[in-house]
Backbone as CSV, one residue per row, in Angstrom:
resi,resn,N_x,N_y,N_z,CA_x,CA_y,CA_z,C_x,C_y,C_z
1,MET,45.590,48.186,149.810,45.994,46.808,149.771,45.535,46.119,151.054
2,ALA,44.929,45.024,150.924,44.370,44.314,152.068,45.478,43.714,152.933
3,LEU,45.189,43.624,154.219,46.148,43.043,155.154,46.433,41.588,154.791
4,THR,45.415,40.861,154.378,45.619,39.448,154.032,46.564,39.306,152.840
5,GLU,46.524,40.262,151.914,47.414,40.210,150.767,48.867,40.406,151.212
6,LYS,49.094,41.298,152.157,50.445,41.519,152.677,50.957,40.279,153.406
7,VAL,50.095,39.646,154.179,50.487,38.436,154.897,50.786,37.320,153.907
8,MET,49.933,37.179,152.902,50.133,36.162,151.881,51.469,36.398,151.154
9,TRP,51.782,37.662,150.865,53.041,38.013,150.207,54.236,37.613,151.069
10,LYS,54.171,37.920,152.356,55.285,37.616,153.256,55.497,36.111,153.394
11,ILE,54.423,35.366,153.463,54.536,33.909,153.568,55.104,33.341,152.269
12,TYR,54.559,33.760,151.154,54.996,33.272,149.838,56.477,33.574,149.608
13,ALA,56.869,34.824,149.792,58.254,35.222,149.566,59.187,34.608,150.614
14,GLY,58.737,34.517,151.848,59.568,33.958,152.911,59.860,32.486,152.732
15,VAL,58.835,31.730,152.404,59.018,30.285,152.202,59.918,30.026,150.997
16,LEU,59.640,30.702,149.890,60.483,30.499,148.701,61.909,30.993,148.938
17,GLY,62.067,32.078,149.665,63.397,32.586,149.970,64.199,31.620,150.825
18,ALA,63.567,31.059,151.837,64.254,30.103,152.709,64.639,28.836,151.947
19,LEU,63.725,28.319,151.161,64.016,27.118,150.373,65.130,27.374,149.360
20,THR,65.071,28.521,148.714,66.091,28.862,147.728,67.467,28.952,148.370
21,THR,67.557,29.568,149.542,68.840,29.702,150.225,69.387,28.346,150.642
22,LEU,68.546,27.481,151.173,68.994,26.145,151.558,69.482,25.343,150.359
23,ILE,68.736,25.388,149.282,69.123,24.648,148.078,70.412,25.212,147.493
24,ALA,70.540,26.530,147.463,71.755,27.149,146.922,72.975,26.765,147.746
25,GLN,72.838,26.766,149.064,73.970,26.408,149.919,74.380,24.953,149.688
26,LYS,73.411,24.059,149.564,73.721,22.648,149.282,74.396,22.512,147.916
27,LEU,73.907,23.240,146.924,74.474,23.184,145.583,75.913,23.709,145.570
28,VAL,76.167,24.801,146.263,77.526,25.349,146.338,78.451,24.352,147.037
29,THR,77.967,23.724,148.102,78.775,22.735,148.816,79.116,21.548,147.931
30,LYS,78.125,21.027,147.223,78.367,19.883,146.324,79.297,20.272,145.175
31,THR,79.163,21.478,144.654,80.045,21.948,143.591,81.477,22.053,144.092
32,TRP,81.645,22.566,145.305,82.984,22.663,145.908,83.608,21.273,146.024
33,GLU,82.809,20.328,146.542,83.311,18.968,146.722,83.676,18.325,145.385
34,ALA,82.879,18.574,144.352,83.170,18.013,143.033,84.412,18.658,142.415
35,ALA,84.580,19.950,142.625,85.703,20.662,142.014,87.029,20.387,142.715
36,THR,86.989,20.287,144.047,88.238,20.141,144.795,88.501,18.718,145.261
37,GLY,87.466,17.924,145.382,87.615,16.579,145.912,87.661,16.553,147.430
38,ASP,87.556,17.701,148.048,87.572,17.823,149.512,86.235,18.367,149.999
39,PRO,85.882,18.085,151.252,84.665,18.706,151.788,84.849,20.218,151.924
40,ALA,83.749,20.917,151.985,83.802,22.378,152.142,84.546,22.725,153.431
41,PRO,85.404,23.733,153.384,86.193,24.062,154.570,85.346,24.699,155.668
42,ASP,85.780,24.486,156.891,85.169,25.169,158.033,85.936,26.473,158.200
43,ILE,85.303,27.583,157.841,86.018,28.861,157.855,86.352,29.339,159.265
44,ASN,85.763,28.749,160.272,86.061,29.120,161.658,87.200,28.309,162.255
45,ASP,87.645,27.282,161.543,88.738,26.440,162.016,90.072,27.126,161.736
46,PRO,90.887,27.372,162.764,92.168,28.046,162.532,93.139,27.227,161.682
47,GLU,92.907,25.932,161.558,93.772,25.080,160.733,93.441,25.185,159.237
48,THR,92.292,25.739,158.905,91.902,25.911,157.506,92.762,27.010,156.891
49,PRO,93.383,26.736,155.747,94.180,27.778,155.095,93.326,29.004,154.762
50,VAL,93.908,30.182,154.932,93.178,31.429,154.712,92.663,31.506,153.272
51,ALA,93.468,31.094,152.318,93.045,31.154,150.914,91.796,30.301,150.678
52,SER,91.759,29.107,151.248,90.580,28.239,151.095,89.360,28.860,151.750
53,ALA,89.545,29.441,152.919,88.426,30.068,153.622,87.870,31.252,152.835
54,ILE,88.757,32.060,152.261,88.308,33.224,151.488,87.599,32.782,150.213
55,ILE,88.163,31.801,149.522,87.530,31.317,148.291,86.172,30.693,148.597
56,TRP,86.087,29.928,149.680,84.813,29.320,150.066,83.776,30.395,150.406
57,ALA,84.182,31.400,151.167,83.256,32.478,151.543,82.763,33.219,150.302
58,ALA,83.658,33.503,149.367,83.270,34.200,148.143,82.327,33.341,147.298
59,ALA,82.662,32.070,147.131,81.820,31.170,146.336,80.446,30.989,146.973
60,SER,80.429,30.830,148.279,79.174,30.650,148.989,78.307,31.908,148.890
61,GLY,78.915,33.056,149.111,78.171,34.317,149.022,77.643,34.579,147.629
62,LEU,78.455,34.308,146.626,78.033,34.506,145.245,76.886,33.559,144.880
63,GLY,77.003,32.308,145.273,75.953,31.341,144.965,74.620,31.689,145.610
64,VAL,74.655,32.050,146.880,73.420,32.402,147.583,72.863,33.725,147.054
65,GLY,73.735,34.682,146.770,73.285,35.973,146.242,72.592,35.846,144.902
66,ILE,73.167,35.050,144.007,72.556,34.847,142.695,71.222,34.122,142.834
67,SER,71.162,33.143,143.714,69.894,32.420,143.894,68.812,33.340,144.448
68,GLN,69.168,34.254,145.349,68.188,35.201,145.877,67.702,36.152,144.789
69,LEU,68.606,36.594,143.929,68.222,37.460,142.819,67.208,36.753,141.918
70,VAL,67.517,35.514,141.558,66.614,34.741,140.696,65.272,34.515,141.391
71,MET,65.307,34.168,142.678,64.063,33.934,143.424,63.232,35.214,143.516
72,ASN,63.860,36.356,143.802,63.123,37.619,143.908,62.422,37.954,142.598
73,ARG,63.118,37.771,141.502,62.522,38.058,140.197,61.379,37.083,139.891
74,TYR,61.564,35.815,140.245,60.522,34.817,140.024,59.265,35.145,140.837
75,VAL,59.451,35.475,142.113,58.303,35.786,142.980,57.551,37.004,142.441
76,GLN,58.277,38.026,142.029,57.609,39.215,141.487,56.824,38.892,140.213
77,ARG,57.437,38.095,139.318,56.726,37.721,138.080,55.463,36.918,138.376
78,ARG,55.570,35.959,139.305,54.398,35.144,139.645,53.307,36.008,140.280
79,TRP,53.708,36.933,141.154,52.735,37.809,141.802,52.041,38.679,140.764
80,MET,52.815,39.238,139.840,52.225,40.096,138.806,51.301,39.294,137.891
81,ALA,51.650,38.040,137.611,50.795,37.203,136.766,49.466,36.910,137.459
82,ASN,49.499,36.759,138.784,48.276,36.422,139.516,47.442,37.635,139.897
83,PHE,48.092,38.768,140.191,47.360,39.923,140.713,47.457,41.162,139.826
84,ALA,48.181,41.095,138.718,48.310,42.189,137.751,48.886,43.466,138.372
85,ARG,49.737,43.336,139.388,50.439,44.481,139.976,51.643,43.965,140.753
86,VAL,52.531,44.881,141.059,53.738,44.537,141.802,53.354,44.099,143.211
87,GLY,54.175,43.239,143.804,53.921,42.765,145.165,53.817,43.900,146.172
88,PRO,53.171,43.668,147.315,52.908,44.721,148.294,54.151,45.295,148.970
89,SER,55.260,44.615,148.940,56.471,45.177,149.543,57.683,44.720,148.755
90,ARG,58.741,45.473,148.897,59.978,45.146,148.196,60.644,43.987,148.883
91,LEU,61.120,43.016,148.101,61.846,41.897,148.681,63.225,42.350,149.114
92,ARG,63.706,41.843,150.220,65.018,42.211,150.725,66.020,41.115,150.400
93,THR,67.259,41.513,150.279,68.325,40.569,150.079,69.313,40.719,151.222
94,LYS,70.292,39.864,151.278,71.311,39.926,152.339,72.132,41.211,152.234
95,LEU,72.153,41.849,151.074,72.947,43.050,150.878,72.231,44.320,151.312
96,ASP,70.936,44.249,151.619,70.192,45.428,152.075,70.552,45.737,153.521
97,PHE,70.757,47.011,153.792,71.078,47.425,155.162,69.943,48.195,155.756
């Protein structure tokens, strides 16, 4: 596999991953505001109720995690359509250690 192909893969997956995460976070925030009528809680603020902070953290994590899953699958499909093989490296998610 050529070095340029690996670089192209990292740029392609990185840009789409960053955009997907930003859009997902904005979407989760807007959904929270629509559902509760309140702005998203600041989980670092000691005045924020623990239940709200936990629900916000779970909703935010779930939203971003699902968007990353969808983005990873999309990037792999597009790469396979263009190059007829799997991408040069495995995409990572926030859950990978």
